[in-house]
Backbone bond lengths (Angstrom), bond angles and torsions (degrees), N, CA, C in turn:
res aa  C-N    CA-C-N  psi(-1)  N-CA   C-N-CA  omega(-1)  CA-C   N-CA-C  phi
1 S - - - 1.455 - - 1.504 114.84 -
2 S 1.326 116.62 17.63 1.461 120.02 -174.27 1.473 112.90 -81.41
3 G 1.352 117.73 -11.62 1.449 120.49 -177.67 1.523 118.13 83.66
4 I 1.358 114.79 9.96 1.490 119.28 176.27 1.460 108.81 -122.63
5 N 1.359 116.45 139.49 1.456 119.98 177.97 1.533 103.96 -129.97
6 A 1.342 114.96 159.07 1.446 121.03 179.99 1.580 107.00 -129.29
7 E 1.316 113.94 130.63 1.495 119.97 175.92 1.486 109.33 -130.70
8 W 1.326 115.20 139.49 1.494 122.83 -179.32 1.554 106.38 -123.98
9 P 1.359 120.25 123.93 1.480 117.74 176.10 1.549 109.24 -70.48
10 L 1.287 115.97 148.79 1.440 122.24 177.70 1.535 109.23 -79.33
11 R 1.319 117.96 130.46 1.447 119.23 175.04 1.514 105.35 -141.74
12 P 1.356 116.56 150.20 1.446 119.46 -179.22 1.547 110.28 -62.54
13 G 1.321 116.38 136.34 1.418 121.67 176.90 1.528 114.05 75.22
14 G 1.345 118.66 6.05 1.431 120.93 -178.18 1.493 114.12 -69.51
15 F 1.380 115.29 -50.80 1.421 120.77 -179.88 1.553 108.91 -134.86
16 P 1.353 120.47 153.06 1.439 118.48 174.72 1.467 110.16 -66.79
17 A 1.306 119.27 159.82 1.449 125.69 -175.56 1.555 108.13 -62.33
18 G 1.367 115.05 138.49 1.430 122.18 175.23 1.498 114.75 85.03
19 V 1.392 116.53 5.53 1.486 119.15 178.59 1.504 109.51 -85.67
20 M 1.327 117.40 137.41 1.445 122.63 176.24 1.530 111.62 -138.63
21 V 1.324 121.41 158.14 1.426 125.24 -179.70 1.559 105.94 -87.60
22 L 1.306 115.47 129.71 1.482 122.03 -178.85 1.544 113.27 -111.88
23 G 1.336 118.73 -14.64 1.459 116.92 -179.78 1.523 108.55 -160.46
24 V 1.332 113.71 160.63 1.492 123.23 -178.01 1.483 110.18 -135.21
25 V 1.316 121.03 136.44 1.464 124.71 176.51 1.544 107.21 -119.80
26 F 1.308 114.01 126.33 1.486 123.83 -176.93 1.553 106.87 -116.29
27 E 1.328 119.11 108.32 1.482 124.16 -179.34 1.581 109.95 49.37
28 G 1.310 113.58 48.29 1.457 118.90 174.45 1.514 116.40 81.38
29 E 1.318 117.95 0.55 1.447 125.55 -179.13 1.516 112.38 -97.87
30 D 1.304 118.79 119.32 1.455 121.48 173.22 1.500 111.03 -68.43
31 L 1.260 116.42 125.14 1.483 120.09 -179.71 1.571 109.07 -107.10
32 C 1.360 114.54 178.78 1.422 119.30 -175.45 1.534 113.07 -60.02
33 D 1.326 114.67 137.27 1.476 117.82 177.84 1.513 108.68 -64.56
34 V 1.354 113.35 147.32 1.439 120.54 176.71 1.528 111.08 -81.99
35 Q 1.288 116.90 122.19 1.426 123.85 -179.98 1.535 110.54 -110.26
36 P 1.341 119.28 130.18 1.507 117.31 177.52 1.557 110.07 -66.95
37 E 1.252 118.11 138.96 1.511 121.36 177.98 1.544 109.37 -122.51
38 L 1.289 111.30 147.80 1.475 117.79 169.70 1.509 107.91 -99.12
39 F 1.331 116.26 133.20 1.468 120.95 177.54 1.484 112.05 -114.63
40 E 1.346 111.22 139.11 1.471 117.98 -179.37 1.557 107.14 -134.73
41 E 1.262 116.76 127.81 1.472 118.07 -175.84 1.582 104.97 -71.58
42 P 1.344 115.87 135.37 1.418 120.60 -179.19 1.517 110.80 -67.71
43 T 1.378 115.43 152.07 1.440 119.53 -179.66 1.537 108.55 -115.83
44 L 1.295 115.42 150.57 1.424 121.04 177.19 1.540 112.80 -95.14
45 A 1.310 112.78 2.96 1.497 119.20 178.71 1.510 109.36 -65.00
46 P 1.335 121.07 139.78 1.459 121.96 178.23 1.473 111.73 -62.28
47 T 1.326 116.65 146.58 1.467 124.63 177.47 1.486 111.51 -75.83
48 L 1.289 120.27 127.27 1.458 122.47 177.85 1.536 109.90 -78.61
49 Q 1.326 113.93 143.68 1.488 120.51 179.05 1.525 105.93 -77.16
50 P 1.355 117.23 120.79 1.434 120.26 177.08 1.493 113.93 -69.06
51 E 1.316 115.02 149.49 1.542 118.79 177.86 1.477 108.25 -71.57
52 P 1.346 118.86 137.81 1.464 122.10 175.36 1.503 111.53 -59.95
53 T 1.313 117.89 148.24 1.415 123.09 179.29 1.527 108.53 -82.89
54 E 1.298 119.24 122.74 1.487 122.33 179.43 1.479 112.86 -114.51
55 E 1.348 118.52 -32.51 1.453 116.93 -179.37 1.510 111.48 -75.51
56 V 1.284 114.79 152.16 1.481 121.93 177.77 1.573 109.54 -73.52
57 L 1.265 115.63 122.72 1.490 121.02 -176.86 1.545 108.52 -108.28
58 P 1.303 118.83 119.16 1.506 118.92 174.83 1.490 111.35 -66.82
59 T 1.279 114.36 135.42 1.479 121.48 -179.06 1.534 112.91 -125.44
60 E 1.334 115.88 146.94 1.464 119.09 169.26 1.502 110.57 -97.01
61 E 1.350 118.75 147.01 1.457 120.67 175.43 1.499 114.08 -51.64
62 S 1.311 115.38 -32.91 1.512 119.90 -176.15 1.496 109.49 -68.70
63 E 1.346 120.57 -18.00 1.442 121.74 177.81 1.536 111.02 -64.09
64 F 1.386 115.98 -31.48 1.449 120.20 -175.82 1.567 106.17 -126.58
65 P 1.316 115.92 77.19 1.462 120.38 -174.33 1.502 113.52 -60.64
66 N 1.339 119.20 -27.19 1.448 119.89 -179.18 1.603 110.86 -91.80
67 G 1.333 116.18 3.25 1.469 121.17 179.81 1.486 113.13 68.87
68 C 1.328 118.42 17.27 1.471 121.75 -177.67 1.562 110.29 -123.55
69 A 1.296 116.66 -69.01 1.476 123.52 -177.03 1.474 110.12 -166.05
70 R 1.307 117.50 166.71 1.474 121.35 -179.47 1.482 110.76 -112.05
71 Y 1.367 116.93 122.50 1.450 119.99 174.04 1.478 109.76 -101.06
72 E 1.303 118.60 128.02 1.457 124.48 -172.03 1.531 110.41 -133.91
73 I 1.346 113.80 118.96 1.528 116.78 175.55 1.542 107.79 -82.10
74 D 1.284 113.37 124.47 1.440 120.68 -175.46 1.532 111.75 -89.12
75 S 1.321 116.68 -45.41 1.487 120.02 -178.93 1.515 109.67 -157.63
76 T 1.310 113.96 160.18 1.505 118.43 -179.81 1.541 108.55 -135.26
77 W 1.351 114.89 160.23 1.444 122.59 172.53 1.539 106.66 -142.76
78 P 1.326 119.89 171.31 1.441 120.53 -173.59 1.520 119.62 -52.07
79 N 1.321 115.02 -23.28 1.476 117.06 -176.62 1.553 108.24 -135.45
80 G 1.359 116.69 33.20 1.480 114.77 173.80 1.486 111.65 171.24
81 W 1.355 115.50 -175.03 1.430 120.31 179.67 1.515 109.68 -157.10
82 K 1.330 114.44 166.79 1.483 124.90 175.24 1.508 109.12 -122.41
83 A 1.334 116.50 133.79 1.441 119.93 -175.32 1.502 111.68 -137.96
84 F 1.293 119.94 156.36 1.445 126.37 178.79 1.515 109.30 -114.28
85 L 1.321 116.92 149.98 1.492 123.87 169.61 1.521 108.01 -122.99
86 H 1.329 115.38 131.07 1.452 121.68 178.64 1.557 106.80 -120.08
87 I 1.346 115.88 110.52 1.481 123.72 -169.34 1.517 107.21 -113.63
88 P 1.349 118.46 112.36 1.483 119.85 172.72 1.542 111.16 -69.27
89 I 1.278 116.98 135.66 1.508 120.83 -177.80 1.528 107.29 -107.20
90 E 1.335 115.93 112.35 1.434 124.87 -176.68 1.582 111.63 -78.07
91 K 1.355 113.93 -40.80 1.451 121.78 -179.60 1.535 109.31 -136.06
92 D 1.336 119.39 163.50 1.415 120.59 174.66 1.568 111.88 -58.14
93 T 1.236 115.76 131.38 1.485 120.75 -175.14 1.610 108.01 -100.85
94 V 1.361 108.96 152.67 1.528 115.30 172.71 1.481 110.15 -116.67
95 R 1.343 119.32 -17.73 1.439 123.01 174.41 1.544 107.86 -167.39
96 W 1.348 113.59 163.82 1.453 118.90 174.90 1.509 107.55 -149.12
97 R 1.321 116.97 166.17 1.435 125.65 -179.51 1.526 110.72 -147.71
98 I 1.350 114.61 140.66 1.504 118.71 176.62 1.538 105.27 -128.41
99 D 1.344 115.67 128.95 1.476 124.26 171.31 1.495 105.79 -110.02
100 A 1.360 116.62 124.26 1.456 122.13 178.48 1.523 109.86 -123.78
101 E 1.284 116.14 138.53 1.499 122.71 176.70 1.492 109.44 -119.62
102 F 1.326 121.08 128.23 1.428 127.44 177.85 1.505 109.53 -101.77
103 N 1.320 118.13 158.12 1.445 122.36 179.79 1.564 112.56 -79.79
104 K 1.351 116.20 -16.47 1.430 122.14 -178.48 1.510 107.34 -148.79
105 P 1.327 117.25 166.05 1.523 118.36 -177.10 1.472 110.86 -65.72
106 V 1.380 114.19 147.83 1.499 124.56 174.97 1.481 106.58 -109.55
107 Q 1.296 115.95 129.81 1.465 121.72 -178.73 1.530 113.22 -74.38
108 A 1.392 113.80 -47.04 1.424 117.97 -177.57 1.571 106.77 -147.80
109 A 1.360 116.45 145.70 1.484 118.73 173.03 1.445 108.14 -150.29
110 D 1.368 115.32 155.54 1.430 122.36 -177.25 1.516 106.35 -132.77
111 W 1.363 117.63 107.16 1.490 122.19 -179.47 1.544 103.65 -97.02
112 W 1.344 116.07 118.53 1.458 120.69 -168.06 1.500 115.29 -65.64
113 A 1.308 118.19 -28.58 1.446 117.55 -170.49 1.528 114.45 -124.79
114 G 1.380 117.78 16.54 1.431 118.29 -174.83 1.535 110.63 -134.77
115 L 1.356 116.17 134.41 1.425 125.13 174.37 1.499 109.88 -142.51
116 P 1.302 123.03 143.58 1.487 123.02 -6.83 1.542 110.20 -84.79
117 E 1.296 115.42 166.86 1.446 122.60 175.55 1.560 104.63 -96.38
118 V 1.239 120.53 122.74 1.447 124.66 179.71 1.539 107.63 -110.44
119 W 1.271 118.08 111.53 1.519 122.96 179.56 1.430 113.22 -99.48
120 S 1.350 113.16 149.10 1.512 118.39 170.78 1.503 109.96 -70.89
121 P 1.359 115.99 162.71 1.504 118.16 -179.19 1.526 111.78 -56.90
122 T 1.336 117.55 -33.37 1.451 120.05 -177.74 1.494 113.52 -87.03
123 R 1.360 117.58 -1.24 1.438 123.23 -176.31 1.537 115.85 54.71
124 S 1.309 113.36 36.48 1.470 119.82 177.95 1.539 107.85 -110.30
125 S 1.299 122.80 -5.34 1.441 123.15 176.46 1.487 108.60 -144.57
126 V 1.362 117.69 151.38 1.382 121.96 -177.58 1.508 111.97 -145.34
127 T 1.336 120.24 150.58 1.439 126.21 174.35 1.546 105.86 -118.26
128 I 1.375 114.58 130.18 1.452 121.71 177.92 1.502 109.06 -120.22
129 L 1.315 119.13 130.60 1.429 126.46 -177.55 1.543 111.75 -111.16
130 G 1.269 116.89 131.94 1.434 121.11 178.52 1.545 107.87 -73.27
131 K 1.302 117.42 127.19 1.517 124.11 -175.96 1.496 110.23 -128.33
132 D 1.313 114.98 154.90 1.476 123.53 169.58 1.514 111.05 50.73
133 W 1.391 116.09 -117.84 1.420 123.38 -169.42 1.613 108.55 -66.51
134 S 1.321 115.65 -32.03 1.532 118.51 -170.54 1.535 109.50 -85.14
135 A 1.334 121.43 -20.18 1.429 121.53 -173.90 1.546 112.67 -68.59
136 R 1.329 117.18 -30.18 1.476 118.46 -177.74 1.510 108.67 -105.51
137 Q 1.295 112.97 115.38 1.440 121.36 175.43 1.491 110.98 -117.88
138 A 1.388 118.56 147.19 1.451 120.87 -173.95 1.469 110.61 -90.88
139 A 1.365 115.65 143.69 1.424 122.42 176.41 1.551 112.98 -57.55
140 G 1.355 115.02 137.81 1.452 118.48 -179.95 1.478 116.54 89.23
141 T 1.360 117.21 -3.89 1.459 120.01 178.49 1.572 108.55 -100.82
142 V 1.330 114.91 172.64 1.438 123.81 170.79 1.508 108.79 -113.61
143 F 1.286 119.91 117.54 1.428 125.65 -179.23 1.533 108.22 -81.55
144 H 1.351 119.32 114.78 1.432 124.42 -179.35 1.534 109.39 -102.32
145 T 1.316 118.23 122.60 1.427 122.68 173.86 1.474 108.06 -148.54
146 G 1.335 118.14 -166.25 1.446 122.83 -178.16 1.500 113.36 172.68
147 F 1.307 115.24 -165.43 1.494 119.52 -175.20 1.548 107.89 -162.05
148 T 1.378 114.49 163.64 1.422 121.18 162.95 1.533 109.61 -120.11
149 A 1.328 116.14 147.56 1.429 120.09 177.47 1.519 111.80 -133.88
150 N 1.333 116.20 142.08 1.475 122.97 179.32 1.508 109.60 -124.69
151 H 1.341 116.58 142.15 1.466 121.68 -179.14 1.543 108.17 -142.90
152 A 1.337 112.18 178.90 1.475 116.56 179.40 1.530 109.01 -61.30
153 E 1.360 113.95 138.51 1.463 117.52 179.92 1.512 110.87 -68.92
154 G 1.304 115.75 134.88 1.440 123.15 -177.07 1.492 114.62 100.01
155 D 1.358 117.64 -18.04 1.484 121.10 -179.88 1.566 108.83 -80.20
156 N 1.279 114.93 146.23 1.449 121.90 173.54 1.494 107.84 -97.51
157 V 1.385 114.77 96.26 1.510 118.44 -172.59 1.493 106.70 -111.03
158 Y 1.295 117.18 139.49 1.513 123.15 175.27 1.535 109.02 -155.29
159 I 1.318 114.59 164.55 1.439 120.73 178.42 1.480 111.80 -82.23
160 K 1.340 118.49 121.48 1.461 123.19 -179.80 1.524 109.41 -79.79
161 N 1.331 116.60 -46.45 1.483 122.17 -174.05 1.502 107.65 -142.19
162 M 1.338 116.55 140.35 1.450 120.85 171.45 1.518 107.86 -141.57
163 R 1.315 116.63 122.79 1.446 120.45 -179.64 1.464 110.14 -119.39
164 L 1.379 112.98 141.42 1.489 121.85 -175.83 1.524 109.60 -115.95
165 K 1.340 114.05 133.21 1.483 118.83 173.14 1.494 109.43 -120.84
166 L 1.344 118.71 125.31 1.465 124.75 179.73 1.536 107.72 -114.97
167 C 1.306 119.02 131.22 1.460 122.61 178.23 1.512 108.88 -115.36
168 W 1.317 119.22 130.99 1.420 126.11 -176.84 1.502 113.37 -83.25
169 A 1.369 114.45 145.42 1.437 119.74 179.25 1.461 111.94 -67.50
170 E 1.389 117.55 -33.41 1.471 121.78 -176.85 1.545 107.11 -99.86
171 G 1.301 115.32 125.22 1.502 120.93 175.91 1.465 112.79 90.36
172 G 1.357 119.99 -23.40 1.461 122.06 176.73 1.509 115.10 75.39
173 K 1.326 118.92 8.52 1.475 122.82 176.59 1.475 111.54 -80.95
174 C 1.366 117.05 157.50 1.432 123.77 -178.08 1.557 108.85 -129.51
175 T 1.391 115.85 156.33 1.392 118.69 175.70 1.592 106.34 -128.32
176 V 1.240 116.13 147.96 1.437 123.68 -177.55 1.550 112.45 -123.28
177 C 1.338 115.84 137.40 1.492 118.73 176.81 1.523 109.78 -150.22
178 D 1.303 114.92 164.95 1.459 120.06 -178.05 1.523 111.03 -102.21
179 I 1.315 119.09 114.07 1.434 123.68 175.31 1.608 109.48 -70.85
180 V 1.366 114.28 -46.99 1.446 120.16 176.05 1.447 108.89 -128.77
181 K 1.343 120.07 132.84 1.480 124.96 175.79 1.546 107.83 -135.63
182 E 1.264 113.24 117.46 1.496 117.09 -173.98 1.510 109.03 -63.00
183 A 1.333 115.18 132.97 1.402 122.14 173.62 1.495 113.84 -76.56
184 C 1.295 118.76 155.97 1.445 122.68 178.06 1.548 109.26 -71.32
185 S 1.325 113.97 117.48 1.462 117.14 -179.97 1.551 112.35 -137.92
186 S 1.322 115.45 5.60 1.497 116.84 -176.24 1.486 110.96 -90.22
187 G 1.289 120.28 -9.06 1.448 120.68 -176.39 1.521 113.12 87.06
188 L 1.303 121.08 -0.20 1.425 123.37 175.34 1.547 111.19 -108.37
189 T 1.300 115.97 117.67 1.478 118.99 -178.70 1.550 107.05 -138.73
190 L 1.345 114.44 161.30 1.403 121.78 168.29 1.501 108.77 -126.18
191 S 1.306 119.76 109.43 1.471 126.32 179.16 1.513 106.53 -94.61
192 S 1.319 117.21 119.77 1.446 120.02 -176.41 1.554 111.30 -108.48
193 T 1.292 115.64 153.76 1.471 121.89 -178.32 1.483 109.54 -134.33
194 A 1.324 119.87 146.65 1.474 122.59 178.57 1.498 111.12 -73.27
195 T 1.352 115.73 146.77 1.468 121.30 174.25 1.524 108.70 -115.25
196 G 1.327 112.29 175.24 1.420 119.19 -179.94 1.554 112.60 -71.86
197 E 1.312 116.55 -18.36 1.430 121.39 -177.60 1.567 110.47 -98.50
198 S 1.343 118.25 134.35 1.401 120.71 -173.38 1.569 116.43 -70.73
199 N 1.359 114.34 -13.44 1.502 118.53 -178.00 1.538 110.23 -110.28
200 K 1.342 117.91 15.37 1.473 118.84 -179.58 1.512 112.60 -127.75
201 M 1.382 114.98 147.80 1.460 120.53 -179.22 1.511 108.60 -136.41
202 D 1.280 122.13 116.87 1.420 126.09 176.64 1.543 110.98 -82.55
203 G 1.313 119.31 146.36 1.491 117.20 174.16 1.506 108.83 -159.24
204 V 1.316 112.56 171.90 1.512 122.43 177.97 1.509 108.37 -130.92
205 I 1.336 117.06 118.71 1.425 122.45 176.27 1.611 105.07 -86.14
206 S 1.359 113.38 125.31 1.433 118.01 -178.51 1.608 107.56 -119.85
207 K 1.288 115.58 138.51 1.467 119.55 178.29 1.505 110.99 -150.71
208 T 1.311 115.92 130.07 1.411 122.18 171.97 1.545 110.65 -96.41
209 I 1.289 117.03 116.44 1.475 120.89 -172.13 1.550 110.90 -71.61
210 T 1.272 120.75 128.80 1.434 126.22 -176.00 1.499 113.80 -103.74
211 R 1.348 118.02 -12.18 1.496 119.94 176.04 1.519 106.45 -152.13
212 C 1.329 112.76 152.90 1.485 120.40 179.31 1.572 110.46 -70.04
213 E 1.371 112.53 140.08 1.420 117.13 -177.78 1.533 106.85 -142.23
214 N 1.303 120.56 143.60 1.454 123.39 173.80 1.514 113.92 -67.93
215 D 1.356 114.58 -21.68 1.476 119.86 176.31 1.519 109.64 -152.70
216 M 1.295 115.11 144.00 1.513 118.07 176.88 1.519 110.22 -57.01
217 S 1.320 117.23 135.75 1.456 123.20 176.45 1.563 107.57 -67.69
218 P 1.381 114.74 145.97 1.490 116.18 176.81 1.521 111.05 -61.90
219 I 1.302 113.27 144.23 1.484 122.86 179.01 1.483 108.52 -107.21
220 T 1.332 119.94 120.09 1.463 122.57 -178.84 1.489 110.68 -107.36
221 L 1.322 117.02 127.90 1.456 124.69 -179.87 1.509 107.86 -114.58
222 E 1.333 116.63 128.96 1.499 120.01 172.80 1.538 110.54 -117.47
223 F 1.348 112.20 130.02 1.523 117.55 178.97 1.513 110.37 -108.23
224 D 1.332 115.10 168.49 1.490 118.18 -175.16 1.550 111.45 -87.57
225 R 1.333 118.99 3.60 1.448 122.23 176.32 1.538 107.97 -152.84
226 P 1.344 115.52 157.38 1.489 118.10 178.04 1.484 115.29 -61.85
227 L 1.316 114.81 148.84 1.514 118.28 -179.80 1.564 108.88 -131.34
228 K 1.267 116.69 158.35 1.451 121.18 -179.45 1.540 110.16 -77.32
229 R 1.325 116.52 -47.15 1.420 118.58 -176.62 1.570 109.76 -166.32
230 L 1.303 116.16 164.23 1.435 123.93 174.29 1.516 109.37 -119.54
231 I 1.284 118.70 118.07 1.450 125.73 -177.05 1.564 108.77 -86.92
232 V 1.302 119.08 124.14 1.449 123.73 176.28 1.550 107.79 -129.82
233 P 1.353 117.06 164.73 1.494 119.72 -179.91 1.541 112.56 -53.68
234 R 1.315 115.84 121.46 1.419 120.57 -175.74 1.510 112.79 -70.08
235 G 1.308 121.54 143.52 1.419 123.47 176.36 1.489 112.49 96.21
236 R 1.363 117.57 -30.20 1.423 120.03 -173.60 1.558 110.59 -110.78
237 Y 1.404 115.29 -36.39 1.417 120.18 -179.91 1.500 108.81 -129.12
238 V 1.349 116.55 159.54 1.490 124.55 175.01 1.531 103.84 -132.05
239 A 1.388 113.40 148.32 1.480 120.98 176.05 1.548 108.76 -128.24
240 E 1.304 115.35 127.52 1.469 120.70 174.76 1.504 109.82 -115.26
241 C 1.311 118.49 124.39 1.466 124.52 -173.22 1.559 111.40 -117.59
242 S 1.316 116.55 142.28 1.423 123.33 171.27 1.500 107.51 -142.09
243 E 1.383 113.46 119.23 1.487 121.00 -179.48 1.599 108.38 55.96
244 R 1.335 116.30 -109.42 1.439 120.96 -172.42 1.517 113.82 -101.22
245 V 1.311 117.30 -0.78 1.514 122.80 -173.27 1.508 111.38 -120.30
246 C 1.397 114.80 132.03 1.417 120.63 175.81 1.540 107.86 -126.44
247 V 1.308 116.03 143.47 1.482 126.25 177.38 1.502 112.17 -116.75
248 V 1.324 115.68 121.25 1.453 123.46 -179.88 1.493 109.00 -101.00
249 S 1.343 119.85 127.12 1.434 123.36 177.86 1.545 106.69 -138.48
250 T 1.330 115.80 175.64 1.477 120.11 -178.93 1.532 106.57 -87.74
251 A 1.347 111.62 147.28 1.423 120.65 -179.69 1.532 110.59 -71.04
252 R 1.321 115.40 -30.92 1.486 122.13 169.65 1.517 107.65 -144.80
253 P 1.293 118.84 157.28 1.456 123.31 -172.94 1.570 111.42 -50.61
254 M 1.338 117.88 133.13 1.470 120.10 -177.77 1.510 106.72 -132.26
255 R 1.273 118.36 107.98 1.455 122.20 -179.92 1.574 110.46 -66.38
256 V 1.352 117.65 132.74 1.447 123.03 178.34 1.506 107.46 -121.36
257 K 1.327 116.77 146.79 1.429 125.15 -177.86 1.540 109.81 -117.97
258 T 1.357 112.28 158.63 1.456 116.81 176.83 1.522 110.83 -59.12
259 G 1.313 116.94 132.46 1.431 123.27 179.28 1.519 114.69 93.75
260 D 1.415 117.25 -12.57 1.473 119.74 176.69 1.577 109.85 -64.17
261 E 1.271 112.64 146.07 1.460 120.55 177.07 1.508 110.33 -108.12
262 L 1.333 114.16 121.31 1.535 121.24 175.20 1.491 106.21 -94.45
263 R 1.363 115.31 136.24 1.412 122.89 168.36 1.455 108.83 -136.01
264 I 1.258 123.24 115.62 1.450 128.46 -175.17 1.493 108.77 -124.10
265 K 1.323 117.50 113.09 1.458 124.50 177.37 1.506 110.45 -75.21
266 T 1.273 119.40 136.04 1.491 125.10 -176.42 1.536 109.62 -136.59
267 T 1.319 115.25 151.79 1.411 124.59 166.41 1.471 110.65 -134.77
268 A 1.389 114.96 116.68 1.484 121.80 178.69 1.506 108.45 -89.17
269 V 1.311 120.07 126.74 1.407 127.89 -179.96 1.535 108.10 -111.70
270 F 1.387 115.31 110.57 1.475 120.41 -176.60 1.540 108.27 -94.31
271 H 1.346 114.26 166.85 1.480 118.76 -179.33 1.540 107.01 -73.75
272 H 1.314 119.84 -38.54 1.454 123.85 -178.77 1.478 112.04 -127.53
273 E 1.347 116.94 -114.46 1.459 119.95 178.47 1.559 108.32 -71.88
274 K 1.285 114.60 147.23 1.556 117.00 176.02 1.486 111.57 -65.73
275 G 1.304 115.27 146.85 1.433 121.66 178.35 1.528 115.45 -102.71
276 A 1.360 115.10 -162.31 1.466 119.39 177.16 1.506 111.68 -129.89
277 L 1.312 114.73 154.62 1.471 119.42 178.44 1.474 109.96 -75.38
278 V 1.330 118.78 133.18 1.479 122.97 -179.47 1.520 111.90 -122.77
279 G 1.337 119.86 -9.93 1.439 122.83 177.19 1.500 112.79 -157.08
280 L 1.350 115.29 145.56 1.449 119.80 -179.94 1.512 109.70 -148.19
281 K 1.340 119.23 131.57 1.439 126.13 -177.29 1.507 111.01 -132.37
282 Y 1.314 116.09 143.14 1.435 122.66 170.57 1.552 106.23 -115.46
283 G 1.358 116.72 107.25 1.473 119.52 -171.84 1.564 106.93 67.29
284 S 1.304 115.49 -130.92 1.434 119.53 -179.87 1.536 112.39 -96.50
285 E 1.327 119.44 4.53 1.456 122.78 -175.09 1.556 109.83 -91.33
286 D 1.319 114.13 125.56 1.497 121.06 177.76 1.563 105.63 -72.50
287 I 1.294 115.12 132.58 1.431 124.30 179.65 1.468 112.30 -121.73
288 C 1.346 121.11 143.16 1.391 120.33 169.96 1.536 111.29 -80.72
289 H 1.317 119.03 173.33 1.451 120.80 -177.91 1.537 111.96 -149.55
290 E 1.304 110.75 168.85 1.519 118.79 -177.81 1.523 103.65 -94.11
291 K 1.393 113.74 135.67 1.447 115.17 171.55 1.509 113.73 -93.92
């Protein structure tokens, strides 16, 4: 996503067989590695409804490394991709639900086994419900489904998070797991440590600055339960809290430059038992976090 590409014309004797470019440096800056891609022109033909899986399919634990399901990108084209989902069925199901969040808007998508599709106003997240033939899956099988997605050409679009909810036919209980969960890659994290007091949690906010700013952007922390206050270094930072949300900003403007490392020690003081961090933002940018 750096905005620079590298192309070399093929010429006899230019490079030994099998040689490819894996990285580019521009004025001393390492840029994104070059990954080979397979491109497939999208088709306007209607997607056929797959037959439900009825036979018992033996599976290895390694097929589902996250213990949930396997997400597999089958093919890509300049403005979209096709992917499969392989979901192991532990018990007979009566319904299921998938919630997916994209990093950028999706123009059109076709989920093969779910209706209706409920999109957010920005078309960056969608909820898919199992209906009719697809809602009921047999224990011991693997439910194979998938989707196609199309977006604005030139955008780098991918799924940030995808959560699966399966509800059992017997007992009415449900289980929830994450098929895709975005790893922390923004350079902003909160690493927490236990304290001797049951209502306090120490932490360190770390951030690698990626652009010059005349002042540090506010950092928003959201917890899973209300807290009394968030303690930050006095004189340099201030923290304002309301219920479960605290915003950390500078006491006076502090210029930050690309490559600077921010480290802000914090202590969260809760009303009763200490909670957990559930959200983290730098300015208006949503950031993942360490639990």
